[in-house]
C-alpha positions, 0 to 999 in steps of 0.5 A, a space after each residue: 500500500 502506498 502512503 503518499 503519491 506525487 504526480 507532478 514535478 516539484 516547483 521552484 518558488 523564488 524568494 526576495 533579496 532579503 530572504 535567507 535563501 534565493 528560493 526553494 522547491 515545493 510539491 503537493 503530495 496526495 495521501 492514500 485517503 485523498 488528502 493533499 499535503 504541501 511540503 517544502 523540499 531541499 535540493 537533496 529531497 527534490 533529487 530523490 523525488 525526481 528519481 522516484 518519478 522516472 518511471 511514473 508517479 512517485 509512490 512513497 512510504 511515510 519514511 521516504 516522504 519524511 526523509 524527502 520533505 519538510 513542513 512548509 516553513 522556512 525554519 523547517 527547510 533551513 534546519 533540514 538544509 543545515 543537517 544535509 550540509 553536514 552529510 556531504 554530497 
């Protein structure tokens, strides 16, 4: 059973000059029960989503969903980016 699905490629959202980052990616996921969930993605999370989408709509477990995306707040995004920066490429 699939917990989350994403059919459309993540979108880039540009920020103003005074923002802590120039922009971010976000995507809308659909849960098995039909609820739509908007989340932010780091570059690493976006890359994982795009790989999953190569053969059609990405079907993600809860674990993959949590690993690839964050709550749609700048604080959550920056926190994940900091953690991922320490992981190396």
